[in-house]
N, C-alpha and C positions, 0 to 999 in steps of 0.2 A: 177385330184387332181391338178389344175393349182394354182401356188401361186400368191396371190394378192400383190401389191406394198405395203409394210408395212410402216405406216406414219411416224415411228421414223427413217427409213431408208432414206425416203425422206428429212426429216428435217437435218439429218446428212449429206446428200450430199449437201445440201443448205449451211449449216454452213461450211463445207469443201470447197466449192466454194468461200465462203466469206473470209475464211483464206487464200487460196491461192492468192486471189486479195490484201488483206491487206499486205502479205508477199511481193508480187510484188511491191506495193507502197512504203513500208518500204525501200526495196533495192534501190529504185529509189532515195529516200529522203537521204539514207544513202551515196550514191555515190556521190551526189552534195553537201553534207554539209562539210564546211571546218572550221577550227578553226580561230578565230580572233587572230589579233598579241597580244593583252593581254592574251589570253588563252594560246597562244604559250610560252610567256614569264612566265606566272605562272607556266606552267608545266616545263619549263627549270629551273627556279628558285627552285623549289621542288626537282627537279631530282638531281640538284647540290647539296642542301642544305642536301639532304637524303643519301649522298655518303660517303664512308670511306674515299675517297680522301679529300673531304671538312673537315671532322672531323680531319684528321691527320695534314692538313695545318693550320686548325684554332687553333689547340692545339700547335703546333709549334710556331705559332705567338704569341699566348698567354704567353707560357713559355719564349720566347725571351723577350716580352715586360717586363715581370716581372723581370727577370735576369737583363736585361740592366738597369732598374730602381732601383732596390735594390743594384746592384753592383756599380751603377753610371759610368759604362764603358764609356757610351756616357752620355753627361750632363743629369742630373736627371730631366727630363721634366714632370714626373708624378710620385711623391713621393708615399708612401706606401698606402694609402688607395686606391690608383689607381684610382681617380675619373675620369680621362679621359678615362681610359680602361673601366669603368662601363658605362661611357656615350656612348661611341662607342658600346659596346656590346647591350645596351639598344636601341640604333638607329638600329642596325642591326636587333634585335628581333622584334621591332616595325614594321620595312618593311617586314621582312621575314614572319611573321605570317600571314598577309593577303594574300600574294602570295602563301602560302602552302594551307590556306583555300580555295582559288579560285580553286587551283588544285584539291584539295581533293573533292569539290562540282562538279566539272567538273567529275571527275572520277566516283562519285556516280551516276551521270546522265548517263554516259555511261554504267556502271554496271546495273542500273535499266533498260535501254532500253534493254541491251542484256538478262536479267533475263525475261523481258516481252516476247521477241522473242523466247527464250527456252521454256517459258510456252506455247506460241502459237504452237510452233513446236511439243511439247509433245501432246498437243489437237489433233493436226492434225494427229500424228502417231497412237494416241489412235482410233480416228475416222477411220483412214483408215483400222487398224486392225479389228475394229467391221465390216466394210464393207466386208473386206475379209472373216471373220468368217460367215457372212450372205451369201455371195456368195458360200462358201464351204458347209454350211448347205443346201442351194438351190440345189447344185449340187449333195450332198449325197441324198437328197429327190428325185430328179430324177431318180438317179442311182437304189435306192430302189425301186421305182415305175417300173422302166424298169425290173428290176430283178422279181418283183411279176407278172409283165405282161408276162414274158418268162416263168416262171413257171407254170402260168395258162394256157398258149399256150401250153406248152410241156404236161401238164396234159390232156388237152382237146384231144390232139393229141393222147396220150396213150388210152385213153377213146375210141376215134374212132376206134383204132385198135381192140379194144376188149380186152385190157389187163388193168385191173384196176391198180392203182398205188401202191396197197398194195402188189399184187401178185408178182411184178417184182423181189422181193427179194428171 
C-alpha cells in the first residue's frame, strides 16, 4: 500500500518555496531601503507636533501672547482680535498639515507592507502545518500497515505451530 505523491501536496510545496524566496527578497529590499531627508523631516515634525511637550509649550506661548497684549505690559503689538496671532497660527497649521499627512502616508505604507508580510507568514505557517499533517498521516499509515503485517505474521506463526489463534485464551 505505497502512498503516491499527492498533487495538492506538490502544489503546496511549490507555493511554500515561492513564499520563502519572496520573503528572502523582501528582507533584502528592506535592509537596503532608507528614508529620504524629506521623509525624516516629515516624521520629525509629526512626532514633535504630536507630543505633550509641544502642546504645553504652544499653550504657554499663546497664553503669554494674549496676556501681554490684553494687559499691554509690553507695547500692545497685537490688539484684541489678535490678528497677528491668528496669522501665525494659520501659517503654522498650513505648514504642519502637509508634514503630518506625509508622515501618516509613509506610516500607512509601512503598516501595509507589514500586514502583507504577516499575511504571507501566516499562509506559510498554514502550509507548513498542512505538510506536517500530511507527513504525520503518512507515518501513521506506515505504522498501521506495519502493525497489520506483524499481526498477520504472528497469526501465520501460530497457525504453523498448530495452535489456532482462537484457542489461545
